[in-house]
C-alpha positions as CSV (number, residue, x, y, z in Angstrom):
1,M,-42.7,-26.5,22.0
2,K,-39.3,-26.5,22.8
3,K,-38.5,-25.8,19.1
4,I,-40.9,-22.3,19.6
5,R,-39.0,-21.8,22.8
6,N,-35.8,-22.1,21.8
7,S,-36.2,-20.1,18.2
8,L,-38.0,-17.0,20.6
9,K,-34.3,-16.9,22.8
10,R,-32.3,-16.6,19.8
11,S,-34.4,-14.5,18.1
12,L,-34.7,-12.2,21.1
13,T,-30.7,-12.5,21.7
14,R,-30.1,-11.3,18.1
15,Y,-32.3,-8.4,18.4
16,V,-31.0,-7.5,21.5
17,I,-27.3,-7.8,19.9
18,F,-29.0,-5.9,16.6
19,S,-30.4,-2.8,18.7
20,I,-27.1,-2.8,21.3
21,T,-25.0,-2.3,17.6
22,I,-27.4,0.2,16.2
23,V,-26.8,2.4,19.4
24,L,-23.3,1.9,19.4
25,L,-23.1,3.0,15.7
26,Y,-25.4,5.9,16.3
27,T,-23.2,7.2,18.9
28,I,-20.2,7.0,16.7
29,V,-21.6,8.8,13.8
30,E,-23.3,11.2,15.9
31,F,-20.3,12.1,17.6
32,I,-18.0,12.5,14.3
33,F,-20.7,14.8,12.6
34,S,-21.4,16.8,15.6
35,T,-17.6,17.5,16.0
36,I,-17.3,18.3,12.1
37,T,-20.2,20.7,12.2
38,A,-20.6,21.9,15.7
39,V,-24.5,21.1,15.6
40,S,-25.7,18.9,18.3
41,H,-28.9,16.5,17.3
42,D,-30.3,16.3,20.8
43,T,-34.1,15.8,19.7
44,L,-32.9,12.4,17.5
45,T,-30.5,11.6,20.0
46,T,-32.8,11.0,22.5
47,C,-35.6,9.2,20.3
48,V,-32.8,6.9,19.1
49,Y,-31.8,6.2,22.7
50,G,-35.2,6.0,24.1
51,F,-36.8,3.6,21.3
52,F,-34.1,1.1,21.3
53,A,-33.4,1.5,25.3
54,G,-37.4,0.5,25.5
55,E,-36.8,-2.5,23.0
56,I,-33.9,-3.8,25.1
57,I,-35.8,-3.6,28.5
58,V,-38.8,-5.2,27.1
59,C,-36.9,-8.2,25.6
60,A,-35.3,-8.6,29.3
61,L,-38.9,-8.7,30.7
62,I,-39.8,-11.1,28.6
63,K,-36.7,-13.1,29.0
64,I,-37.0,-12.9,32.6
65,F,-40.6,-13.3,33.5
66,K,-41.2,-15.7,30.4
67,L,-44.3,-13.5,29.3
68,K,-44.5,-15.5,25.9
69,E,-46.0,-18.3,27.6
70,G,-49.5,-18.3,28.5
71,N,-52.2,-20.7,29.6
72,D,-54.6,-22.0,27.5
73,N,-57.4,-19.7,29.2
74,G,-55.3,-16.5,28.4
75,E,-53.6,-16.3,31.6
76,L,-49.6,-15.8,32.4
77,S,-48.1,-19.2,33.7
78,D,-45.9,-19.1,36.7
79,S,-43.2,-21.5,35.7
């Protein structure tokens, strides 16, 4: 059981790092393209930020409230 818990922690940490990296890379690339072409991609930027921010928030909630742990009868555990 501890192996599964540790692997989930590592995979969530990797995914959060991946999400932050994607947002940073997108911001840099969008800044460069919008400076060169003078065209702003507002809708795409909103979608990218919204998706990855939502994913980071969900991962944080999983880590905080330990939603990945459940009892045998399907209820969430308190510990």
